C-alpha positions in Angstrom: 20.3 -10.6 20.1 18.9 -8.1 17.5 21.5 -9.4 14.9 20.0 -12.8 15.2 16.4 -11.7 14.7 17.3 -9.2 12.0 19.3 -11.7 9.9 19.5 -15.3 11.1 20.8 -16.5 7.7 24.5 -16.6 8.5 24.0 -18.8 11.6 21.4 -21.0 9.7 24.0 -21.5 6.9 26.7 -22.3 9.4 24.5 -24.9 11.1 23.5 -26.5 7.8 27.2 -26.5 6.6 28.3 -28.1 9.9 25.6 -30.8 9.5 26.7 -31.4 5.9 30.4 -31.7 6.8 29.6 -34.0 9.7 27.7 -36.3 7.4 30.3 -36.2 4.6 33.2 -37.0 7.0 31.4 -40.0 8.3 32.9 -39.8 11.8 31.1 -42.0 14.4 29.2 -39.2 16.0 28.8 -37.3 12.7 25.2 -38.3 12.3 24.3 -37.2 15.8 26.0 -33.8 15.2 24.2 -33.4 11.9 20.8 -34.1 13.5 21.5 -31.7 16.3 22.6 -29.0 13.8 19.5 -29.5 11.7 17.2 -29.3 14.7 19.0 -26.2 16.0 18.6 -24.6 12.5 14.9 -25.4 12.4 14.4 -24.1 15.9 16.3 -20.9 15.1 14.2 -20.4 12.0 10.9 -20.8 13.9 12.1 -18.4 16.6 13.1 -15.9 14.0 9.7 -16.1 12.2 7.9 -15.5 15.5 9.8 -12.4 16.5 8.9 -9.1 14.7 11.3 -6.3 15.4 10.4 -2.6 15.3 12.4 -2.3 12.1 10.4 -5.0 10.5 7.2 -3.3 11.6 8.3 -0.1 10.0 9.2 -2.0 6.8 5.7 -3.5 6.8 4.1 0.0 7.3 6.2 1.4 4.3 5.0 -1.5 2.1 1.4 -1.0 3.2 1.7 2.7 2.4 3.1 2.0 -1.0 0.2 -0.4 -1.7 -2.2 2.3 -0.6 -0.7 4.8 -3.0 -0.9 2.2 -5.8 -4.5 1.6 -5.0 -5.1 5.3 -4.6 -6.6 4.8 -1.1 -6.4 8.1 0.6 -8.0 6.8 3.8 -5.3 4.1 4.2 -2.6 6.7 3.5 -4.0 9.1 6.1 -4.2 6.3 8.7 -0.4 5.7 8.3 0.4 9.4 8.8 0.5 10.8 12.4 -2.1 13.3 13.4 0.7 15.7 14.2 1.7 15.9 10.5 -1.3 17.2 8.6 0.9 18.7 5.9 2.0 15.2 5.0 -1.6 14.2 4.4 -2.1 17.3 2.2 1.1 16.4 0.2 -0.1 12.8 -0.2 -3.4 14.0 -1.5 -1.7 16.3 -3.9 0.6 13.5 -5.0 -2.4 11.3 -5.7 -3.9 14.0 -7.9 -0.7 14.4 -9.9 0.4 10.8 -10.5 -0.7 7.2 -10.4 1.9 4.5 -9.3 1.8 1.3 -11.3 2.1 -2.1 -9.8 5.8 -2.4 -10.8 6.6 0.5 -8.4 8.6 -1.1 -5.5 10.8 -0.3 -2.5 14.5 -1.1 -2.7 17.5 -0.7 -0.5 15.5 -0.1 2.7 17.4 0.6 5.8 15.5 1.2 9.1 17.4 2.5 12.2 15.7 2.7 15.6 16.7 5.8 17.5 17.9 5.5 21.1 14.5 6.7 22.5 13.0 3.4 21.2 9.9 5.1 19.8 11.3 6.9 16.7 12.7 5.2 13.6 14.5 6.6 10.6 13.9 4.8 7.3 16.1 5.5 4.2 14.9 3.9 1.0 14.8 3.9 -2.7 11.5 3.5 -4.6 11.6 2.8 -8.3 9.1 2.0 -11.0 6.7 3.4 -13.5 4.2 6.2 -12.7 1.6 7.8 -14.9 1.2 11.6 -14.9 -2.6 12.0 -14.5 -3.0 15.2 -16.5 -1.4 13.7 -19.7 -1.5 10.0 -19.2 2.2 10.0 -19.9 4.1 7.1 -18.3 7.6 7.6 -16.9 10.1 5.3 -15.2 11.4 7.1 -12.1 14.1 6.4 -9.5 13.6 8.1 -6.1 15.2 8.2 -2.7 13.4 9.0 0.5 14.3 9.7 4.2 11.3 9.1 6.4 10.8 9.4 10.2 8.3 7.2 12.0 7.0 7.4 15.6 5.5 4.6 17.6 2.3 5.8 19.3 -1.0 4.2 20.2 0.4 0.7 19.4 1.3 1.5 15.8 4.1 3.2 13.8 3.0 6.5 12.2 4.8 8.6 9.6 5.8 12.0 11.0 8.3 13.4 8.5 9.3 12.8 4.8 12.2 14.2 2.8 12.7 13.4 -0.8 16.3 13.1 -1.8 18.0 13.5 -5.2 19.0 9.9 -6.2 22.5 10.9 -7.2 23.5 13.8 -5.0 21.4 13.0 -1.9 20.4 16.6 -1.7 16.9 17.3 -0.4 14.4 18.1 -3.1 10.7 18.9 -2.9 8.4 16.0 -2.3 6.3 16.9 -5.4 9.0 18.3 -7.6 9.0 17.1 -11.2 12.5 15.6 -11.1 
């Protein structure tokens, strides 16, 4: 059922299309079929909105972390990083010292995969936008790719590992490298 809760739109569109065709054809039971399809689509949409999958939770944590970087909120960033990964907290603090992310910086092409253990998730993403180098106030448009690992513990998803990837070659590069 995860395909349904991850992306209900194909089924919603099929139900809406069926309702529309039933109305257009004007068959005797067409109106009843259309009403049933519309009610099923509304029910499916409400169910989908009420179910939050682990992948959606990780997506939300990534967005929250991006906003914390944009707001330069070290405490919020530290709360998103697992206690078992203190070097990530240090890297985040160093990153905040080096650059400021503007509000146009955003996450793109996010793919979250839950591992078979059910408590670990891999998130591969691109993050693009403008950043300002703090030492010189120079603005630059950057394109980045990241591979992150999240672990569910204590009722929340926490970041445990980060790899920065070259946007073209996918080779790992340093998190704070100038590229």
